[in-house]
C-alpha positions in Angstrom: -14.3 -25.2 -7.6 -14.9 -27.2 -11.4 -19.3 -28.2 -9.9 -18.1 -31.6 -9.6 -18.1 -31.6 -5.8 -19.7 -28.4 -3.7 -17.2 -26.1 -2.0 -18.9 -27.9 1.1 -17.4 -32.1 0.3 -14.3 -31.0 -0.7 -14.1 -29.0 3.5 -14.9 -32.0 4.8 -13.1 -33.7 3.7 -9.7 -31.5 4.0 -10.9 -31.0 6.7 -11.0 -27.4 6.6 -14.3 -24.9 7.0 -16.2 -23.2 5.0 -15.5 -19.6 5.9 -12.2 -20.4 6.4 -12.0 -21.9 2.0 -13.5 -18.4 1.2 -11.3 -16.1 3.4 -8.4 -18.3 1.6 -10.7 -17.6 -2.4 -11.2 -13.8 -1.3 -7.1 -13.3 -1.0 -6.4 -14.9 -3.7 -8.7 -12.6 -5.7 -7.9 -9.7 -4.4 -4.1 -10.6 -4.7 -4.4 -11.6 -8.1 -6.7 -7.8 -8.7 -3.5 -6.2 -6.9 -1.8 -8.2 -9.2 -3.1 -7.2 -12.7 -3.9 -4.0 -12.2 -0.5 -3.1 -14.0 1.7 -0.3 -15.5 -0.8 2.9 -15.1 -1.9 2.0 -11.2 1.9 1.6 -10.6 3.2 4.4 -11.9 0.3 6.3 -10.0 1.6 5.0 -6.5 5.4 5.5 -8.2 4.4 9.0 -8.5 3.1 10.1 -5.1 5.8 9.2 -3.5 8.2 10.9 -5.8 5.9 14.0 -5.1 5.9 12.8 -0.9 10.0 12.9 -1.3 9.7 15.6 -2.9 8.4 17.5 -0.3 9.9 15.7 2.2 13.0 17.8 0.1 11.0 21.4 0.3 10.3 20.2 4.2 13.8 19.9 5.1 15.2 23.0 2.6 13.0 25.4 5.2 13.6 24.2 8.3 17.1 25.0 7.5 15.7 28.6 6.2 14.5 29.4 8.7 16.6 27.7 11.4 19.1 29.9 9.5 16.7 32.9 10.1 16.4 32.6 13.6 20.1 32.9 14.4 20.6 35.8 11.7 18.0 37.5 14.4 19.6 36.5 17.7 22.1 38.5 16.4 20.7 41.8 16.3 19.6 41.6 19.0 
C-alpha cells in the first residue's frame, strides 16, 4: 500500500479480511522472488534434473544386466 490509506480501510472497503490480503501479499512476494532468482538457480535445477535422468538410465542398464546375468546363470544349472 502507498500509505495514504491503511490496509484495514482498504480491506474493509472491498469486503475482504486483512488476513486474506496479507496471504495474497505474501504469495505475490514469494512468486516474485522465484521469478527474480535468476538463471543461476534455474540452471542448478536443470543440472539436478539432468543428473537424475542420467542416474535413472544407469539404473535401467544395471537392472537389464542383472536380468541377463540371472537368465545366463539359469541355463548353466
